[in-house]
C-alpha positions as CSV (number, residue, x, y, z in Angstrom):
1,X,0.0,0.0,0.0
2,X,1.2,3.5,-0.9
3,X,0.3,6.5,1.3
4,X,0.4,10.2,0.6
5,X,-0.2,13.1,3.0
6,X,-1.4,16.6,2.0
7,X,-3.9,18.4,-0.1
8,X,-7.3,17.3,-1.3
9,X,-8.8,20.4,-3.0
10,X,-11.3,21.5,-5.6
11,X,-9.8,22.0,-9.0
12,X,-11.6,24.4,-11.3
13,X,-10.1,24.1,-14.8
14,X,-10.7,26.8,-17.4
15,X,-9.8,26.1,-21.1
16,X,-10.6,29.2,-23.2
17,X,-11.9,28.7,-26.7
18,X,-9.5,31.3,-28.1
19,X,-7.1,34.1,-27.1
20,X,-8.0,35.9,-23.8
21,X,-9.9,39.1,-24.2
22,X,-9.2,41.3,-21.1
23,X,-12.2,43.0,-19.5
24,X,-14.5,41.0,-21.8
25,X,-16.4,37.7,-22.0
26,X,-14.3,34.7,-22.9
27,X,-16.1,31.5,-24.0
28,X,-14.4,28.5,-22.4
29,X,-14.7,24.9,-21.3
30,X,-15.0,25.0,-17.5
31,X,-14.9,21.9,-15.3
32,X,-14.6,21.2,-11.6
33,X,-13.4,18.1,-9.8
34,X,-11.0,16.9,-7.2
35,X,-7.3,17.9,-7.2
36,X,-4.3,18.4,-4.9
37,X,-1.0,16.7,-5.5
38,X,-1.3,14.2,-2.7
39,X,-4.8,13.3,-3.7
40,X,-3.9,13.0,-7.4
41,X,-1.0,10.7,-6.6
42,X,-3.4,8.4,-4.7
43,X,-6.0,8.5,-7.5
44,X,-3.5,7.4,-10.1
45,X,-2.1,4.8,-7.8
46,X,-5.5,3.3,-7.4
47,X,-6.1,3.5,-11.1
48,X,-3.0,1.3,-11.8
49,X,-4.0,-1.2,-9.2
50,X,-1.9,-0.1,-6.2
51,X,-3.8,0.2,-2.9
52,X,-3.6,3.8,-1.9
53,X,-4.4,5.9,1.2
54,X,-4.6,9.6,1.6
55,X,-4.2,11.5,4.9
56,X,-5.6,15.0,4.6
57,X,-7.5,17.7,6.4
58,X,-10.8,19.1,4.9
59,X,-13.3,21.7,5.7
60,X,-16.5,20.2,7.2
61,X,-18.4,21.6,4.3
62,X,-20.2,20.4,1.2
63,X,-17.0,20.6,-0.9
64,X,-15.0,18.6,1.6
65,X,-17.5,15.8,1.9
66,X,-18.0,15.7,-1.9
67,X,-14.3,15.5,-2.6
68,X,-13.7,12.7,-0.1
69,X,-16.6,10.7,-1.5
70,X,-15.4,11.3,-5.0
71,X,-11.9,10.1,-4.2
72,X,-13.3,7.1,-2.3
73,X,-15.2,6.2,-5.4
74,X,-11.8,5.9,-7.2
75,X,-10.9,3.2,-4.5
76,X,-8.7,5.5,-2.4
77,X,-8.8,5.0,1.3
78,X,-9.3,8.6,2.6
79,X,-8.4,9.3,6.2
80,X,-9.6,12.9,6.8
81,X,-9.5,15.3,9.7
82,X,-12.5,17.6,9.5
83,X,-12.0,21.3,10.2
84,X,-13.9,24.5,10.5
85,X,-11.8,26.2,7.9
86,X,-13.1,25.9,4.3
87,X,-11.9,23.2,1.9
88,X,-9.1,24.4,-0.4
89,X,-9.5,25.2,-4.1
90,X,-7.3,25.7,-7.1
91,X,-8.3,27.6,-10.3
92,X,-6.3,26.4,-13.3
93,X,-6.1,28.5,-16.5
94,X,-5.0,26.4,-19.5
95,X,-3.2,28.5,-22.2
96,X,-3.1,28.1,-25.9
97,X,0.1,26.0,-25.8
98,X,-1.6,23.9,-23.0
99,X,0.6,25.6,-20.4
100,X,-1.1,26.0,-17.0
101,X,-1.4,29.0,-14.7
102,X,-2.7,28.1,-11.2
103,X,-4.4,30.2,-8.5
104,X,-4.3,28.5,-5.2
105,X,-6.2,28.7,-1.9
106,X,-5.1,25.7,0.2
107,X,-7.7,26.2,2.9
108,X,-8.0,23.6,5.7
109,X,-5.3,21.2,4.5
110,X,-2.3,23.2,5.9
111,X,-3.8,22.9,9.4
112,X,-3.1,19.2,9.7
113,X,-1.1,18.5,12.9
114,X,1.1,15.7,14.0
115,X,-1.2,14.9,16.9
116,X,-4.1,14.4,14.4
117,X,-2.4,11.3,13.0
118,X,-3.6,7.9,14.1
119,X,-1.1,5.0,14.2
120,X,-3.5,2.6,12.4
121,X,-3.4,4.9,9.4
122,X,0.1,3.8,8.7
123,X,-0.4,0.0,9.0
124,X,0.8,-1.7,5.8
125,X,2.3,1.4,4.2
126,X,5.3,0.4,2.1
127,X,5.9,3.9,0.7
128,X,4.9,7.4,1.8
129,X,4.7,10.1,-0.9
130,X,5.2,13.6,0.4
131,X,4.7,16.6,-1.9
132,X,6.9,19.6,-1.0
133,X,3.6,21.4,-0.6
134,X,3.2,19.4,2.6
135,X,6.6,20.7,3.8
136,X,6.2,24.3,3.0
137,X,3.9,25.3,5.9
138,X,3.4,24.5,9.5
139,X,1.7,22.7,11.1
140,X,1.2,20.4,8.1
141,X,5.0,20.1,7.7
142,X,5.3,18.7,11.2
143,X,2.6,16.2,10.5
144,X,4.4,15.2,7.3
145,X,7.6,14.6,9.2
146,X,5.8,12.6,11.8
147,X,4.2,10.5,9.1
148,X,7.5,9.8,7.4
149,X,8.9,8.6,10.7
150,X,6.0,6.2,11.3
151,X,6.2,4.7,7.8
152,X,10.0,4.3,8.0
153,X,9.6,2.7,11.4
154,X,7.4,0.1,9.7
155,X,10.0,-0.5,7.0
156,X,8.5,1.7,4.3
157,X,10.4,4.1,2.0
158,X,10.0,7.8,1.2
159,X,9.3,9.5,-2.0
160,X,9.3,13.4,-2.2
161,X,8.0,15.5,-5.0
162,X,9.4,19.1,-5.2
163,X,5.9,20.3,-6.3
164,X,6.5,23.9,-7.3
165,X,9.4,26.1,-8.4
166,X,7.5,29.2,-7.0
167,X,6.9,27.4,-3.7
168,X,10.6,26.5,-3.5
169,X,11.6,30.1,-4.1
170,X,9.4,31.4,-1.4
171,X,10.4,28.6,1.1
172,X,14.1,29.1,0.4
173,X,16.1,26.6,-1.8
174,X,18.9,26.2,0.7
175,X,16.4,25.5,3.4
176,X,14.6,22.9,1.3
177,X,17.9,21.3,0.3
178,X,18.9,21.0,4.0
179,X,15.6,19.4,4.8
180,X,15.9,16.9,2.0
181,X,19.4,16.0,3.2
182,X,18.0,15.3,6.6
183,X,15.0,13.3,5.2
184,X,17.2,11.4,2.7
185,X,14.3,10.3,0.4
186,X,14.6,7.1,-1.6
187,X,12.9,8.7,-4.6
188,X,12.9,12.4,-5.5
189,X,10.7,13.8,-8.2
190,X,11.2,17.2,-9.8
191,X,10.6,19.2,-12.9
192,X,13.6,20.8,-14.6
193,X,12.5,24.2,-13.2
194,X,12.2,22.8,-9.7
195,X,15.6,21.1,-9.9
196,X,17.2,24.3,-11.2
197,X,15.5,26.3,-8.4
198,X,16.8,24.0,-5.7
199,X,20.3,24.6,-6.9
200,X,21.8,21.3,-5.6
201,X,22.3,18.2,-7.7
202,X,19.4,15.8,-6.9
203,X,21.8,12.9,-6.9
204,X,23.2,14.3,-3.6
205,X,19.8,14.2,-2.0
206,X,18.1,11.0,-3.0
207,X,18.9,7.4,-3.9
208,X,16.9,7.7,-7.2
209,X,16.2,11.2,-8.5
210,X,13.6,11.5,-11.3
211,X,13.4,14.6,-13.4
212,X,10.0,15.1,-15.1
213,X,10.4,16.5,-18.7
214,X,6.8,17.0,-19.7
215,X,6.0,15.7,-23.2
216,X,9.6,14.6,-23.5
217,X,9.2,12.0,-20.7
218,X,11.6,11.8,-17.8
219,X,15.3,11.5,-16.9
220,X,16.6,8.8,-14.5
221,X,20.2,8.1,-13.7
222,X,21.3,10.2,-16.6
223,X,19.1,8.4,-19.2
224,X,16.1,10.1,-20.8
225,X,13.0,7.9,-21.2
226,X,10.9,9.3,-24.0
227,X,7.1,9.7,-23.6
228,X,4.9,8.2,-26.4
229,X,3.3,10.8,-28.7
230,X,-0.3,11.6,-27.8
231,X,-2.7,14.5,-28.5
232,X,-2.3,16.7,-25.4
233,X,-5.5,18.2,-24.0
234,X,-4.6,19.2,-20.5
235,X,-1.3,18.4,-18.7
236,X,-2.8,18.9,-15.2
237,X,-2.0,15.8,-13.1
238,X,0.4,14.2,-15.6
239,X,3.4,14.6,-13.2
240,X,1.4,13.0,-10.4
241,X,0.5,10.1,-12.7
242,X,4.1,9.6,-13.5
243,X,5.2,9.7,-9.9
244,X,2.5,7.2,-8.9
245,X,3.3,4.8,-11.7
246,X,7.1,5.0,-11.0
247,X,6.6,4.4,-7.3
248,X,4.3,1.4,-7.8
249,X,6.7,-0.2,-10.3
250,X,9.7,0.5,-8.1
251,X,8.0,-1.1,-5.1
252,X,7.2,-4.2,-7.1
253,X,10.9,-4.7,-7.9
254,X,11.4,-2.8,-11.2
255,X,14.7,-1.1,-11.8
256,X,14.6,2.7,-12.0
257,X,14.8,2.5,-15.8
258,X,12.0,-0.1,-16.0
259,X,9.9,2.0,-13.6
260,X,10.5,5.1,-15.7
261,X,9.3,3.3,-18.9
262,X,6.1,2.3,-17.1
263,X,5.7,5.8,-15.7
264,X,5.9,7.7,-19.0
265,X,3.3,5.4,-20.5
266,X,0.8,6.1,-17.7
267,X,1.6,9.8,-17.7
268,X,0.9,10.0,-21.4
269,X,-2.7,8.8,-20.8
270,X,-3.2,11.7,-18.2
271,X,-2.7,14.5,-20.8
272,X,-5.4,13.2,-23.2
273,X,-8.4,14.4,-21.0
274,X,-9.2,17.5,-19.0
275,X,-8.5,17.3,-15.3
276,X,-6.0,15.9,-12.9
277,X,-7.6,12.5,-12.3
278,X,-7.9,9.3,-14.2
279,X,-11.2,8.8,-16.1
């Protein structure tokens, strides 16, 4: 079983029909559904047949209960702490080249505390996936570190995703590099922009670093694994699909190169539909 800790939020995706017209109406395709890097990782894990559990904090509101129910319908085991703060939301504007601009309100999720965690939530966890989003802010960061300790105490491994170049810049690249050195992740996922922002070779920080290259695939141990050509519609969630598939294959005994080949195949399916989750 793979476990992730962090955000489960409402994604509102806007795909304009043409160039943006400022101060005017813009016809668009607008969809709403579950998002959040930790939750997306779990959704893709379940899709490929890997038991998955999400630990999160949600607003005790209609959105929070809807999102939990939706994720459970995808066969993810959701362990939620319910809060008085509102459930988080992300608005995603998809540009003409399929690039994404995201507007984020994290809401209740960042309030998760270490003493909210229940020992039974970690039973059977062979891997914990921690987005850097879950390390950027307290008290969630303290909860994430406590969760890592519990999984490792049970013999599980750690995967970290650097999540956001902007988030790293605000948090402080040297500070994050120091934290990663202390955590010593087994797997470390990053885009090229995130790796560049961190400013430290990923090989110094993790046993197996994986650089996500978008439509070009990924780079592992100095080798580029190409992604199969597909018609891209929306790249939201593709990196989470890649990470979930890589982690699952690696846990099942695949070499890093074999895991990468599986991961780019799964990620390629993620970009063919709108939204961050498998259909």
